[in-house]
N, C-alpha and C positions, 0 to 999 in steps of 0.2 A: 123242573126248577134248576137253574144254573147256579151251582154253588161255588163261589170264588173267594179265595183268600189271597189271590195273587192276581197279577195283571193279565195272565194268559192261560193259566192251567185250571181246568175244572176239577175240583176235588170230589171224586165220586164217593169216597168213604164218609162224607158228611151228609149223605142222603139217607137220613133216618138211621136207626140202629142197623138195618139190613145192609147199609152201605159198607159197614165194617167187614162184611162177609164176602165181598166181591174179590175173587182170587185172580182174575185176569180180565183184560179189556183191550180192545183194539185202540191204537193211538196213532197220532201223527206227530212226527218229530219237527219241532219248530226251530231248533238250533242247538248248538253246543257252545257253552261258555261257563266260565268259573269251574271248570273241571267236571262238567256233567251236561246231561241232556235236558232241554226244556220241551215239555210235551203239551199237547192241547188238552189232555185230561190225565188224571192219575188216580190210582187206587192205593198209592203208597203214602203213608203218613210221613211228613217231614219232622226232623228233630225239633222239639219244642214242647212247652207245657208239661215238662217232666216226663215226656215219653220219647224214646229214641227213634231215629229214622228207620224206616223199613229197608229191607234188602230184597233183591229179586233180580229180574233180567228183562231185557227187551229182545224178543225173537222176531227177526225179519228174514223170511226165507230160510236159508241154511245158516244164517248168522245169528249167534247168541251173544248179546252184550251184557256182561254182569253189572249190576247196580249194587254198590257196597254201602250206600247211605243216601239219604235224601235231606237236603238242607234248604232253608229259606235264605236267599241272597237278595237283599232289598225286598222288592215286591215279586220276585221270581222264585219258583220252586225248581231246584236243581237236583236232578237224579244223578248222583255222583258216580262216575265211572272213569277208570284209567284208560279205557279203550274209546278213542274218538274215531268214528266211522261215518261215512256219508250215507246215512240211511234216512228215508223219508217217512216210513210208516212201519208198523209192526204190532206185536202183541206184548203188552206189559204184563208180567207175571210176578206176584209177590211171593216171597219165601214164606209159605203159609204156616208151617209148624212154629216158626219163631214168632210170626205176627200174632197167631192165636194165643200164645203164652202171654204176649204183651197185653192183649185185650183182656185176658183174665186178670193180670196183675193190675192194670189200670182201674178196672171195675172194683177190684178188692181194695185198692187205695181209696177210692171214693167212699166205699162202705165203711172202712176203718176210720177215716177222717170224720165221717158223720157220727159214728159211735163216740169217738173222742170228743167231738164238739158238744154232744149232749151232756158230757161229763165236765165240760168247762175248759177243754183243751182245744185251742185254735191251731189249725195247720198253717204254718207259715211257708213251708216248702216241702216238695215231695219229688221223688225220682223213682222210676221203675225201669227195669230191664227184664229180659225173659226169666232170669233165675232169682232176682232179688229186688226188693223195694225198700225205701226208707221214707219215713214221714218225720219232719221236724215240727215241733209244736212251740207255742209261746211260753210254756212252763214245763217243769218236770212232770213226766207221766209216772205216777206212783203205782198205777194199776190199770188193767184193761178189763172192762166189764165182760161178764160171761158171754153176752150176746155177740161180742167181738170175735169170739171163736166159733160161732155158729152161722156165719153169714152164708156159707154155701148150703146150709140146710134150710134156710129161710125161703128159698124158691121164689125170689122176688124178680119180676120182669122189669126190663129197662126200656126206655124210649128216649128218642131225641126229637126235639122240636125247636122252633125259632121264635124269638120275641124281639120286637123292635127295641132298640136301645132305650128310647125315651119311655117305654112302657115297662121297663124292668122294675120289679118290686124288691127293694133292698131287704125288706122283712122276710120275704120268701127265700131270697138268696143270701141269707145272713151268714152262711158258712163261707161264701166266696168274697174275695177282695175285688170288687168291681172296678176299683181304681186302676187295677193292672190291665184292664182291657184296653187295647189300642184305640185311640180316638177314631181311627178310620173304620172300625167295625160298626156298622149301622144295625145289622140283624145279628143277634147273639144266639149261638148254639147252646141249648140247654140239654143236659143229660140228667134224666130222673130215674132213680131206683125207687120203685113203687113203695110208698110208705116209709122210706128210710132217708133218701137224700135227693136234693135238687141243687145242681151246680152248673155254672157256665163252663163249658168244656168243648174243645174241638178235637178231642182224641178219639181213639177207637175203643169200643166196648163190646162185651158179650150181650146176648139177648136176655139172659137170666142168671142170677147169682148162683144157681145150681151148677152152672158150667164151670165155675171156678175150681171145683174139686177140693181135695184136701190141701191145707196150707198150715203154716206155722207163724207164730207171732213172738216177738221179744221186745220188751220195753227197757230202756235205760236212759237216765237223765231226761232230756227233752226230746227223745227220739223213740220211734217204734220201727223196728225192722220186721219184714215179713217176706215170705216166699212160698212157692208151690212145692209139694212133695212129688 
C-alpha cells in the first residue's frame, strides 16, 4: 500500500502502528529545495498535528548529511538540512531515542484527551515534544480522574487503520474535530487505543500504552501539562 500525504514522498511511518518503529530505510534523493531534501520515501514525521518534526541523517557512502527538522512545504515533504550536496541515494536514519519519546508522548496525549473528554472536557489544541506536552481544553479542568494517572498500567494495545472520508462515523469519532481535516484527504488514518480512544491522526505512536512508562500530570485553568519521568 502506497501511503502518500505529499506529491512525491511515500510516508512509511503511516503503514500501521509498526510503521512508527522503522528506524532506517534506503531512499532516492529527488531534489533539494526550500532548504532541504525531497526523498522518494521517508520514515521521518514532518512537523504538524501537534507533533514536532523528526531529526536524523542521510548516509550516502562516506557522506553523512544531518537532517535537523522535517517540514511540509505545500504538497512536498522537506527534510531540512543546512548541507546541500549532490547525492542521488542513501540510507535515511531517524534519531531514534528522540523519536521514541515523541511516540510515547503523542500516545499519552491521545489517552489523556480521551479521559478528559469522558469528563466533559474537549481538547481544542495539543502539542508534544520529547520532554513536555500540553493539552488545551474548552473549559477549566478542575480535576483529572484517577484513571488518567494509570494509563501506562492499563496495558492497552494500539492500531492504525484507514477509513474512506465519506464513511467516517462522527459519533464514533466524536472526540475529533473532523472539520479540520484537509479536503484533499480521501482516506483518513485512524489511531485506536483499545477500549479507550478512537481518533483521526497521522502521527507516530507506540504499540501499547505500557510502553509510556512513568509520567506526571498537572492541571491549571483550561490546560493539562504532562511529561515523562
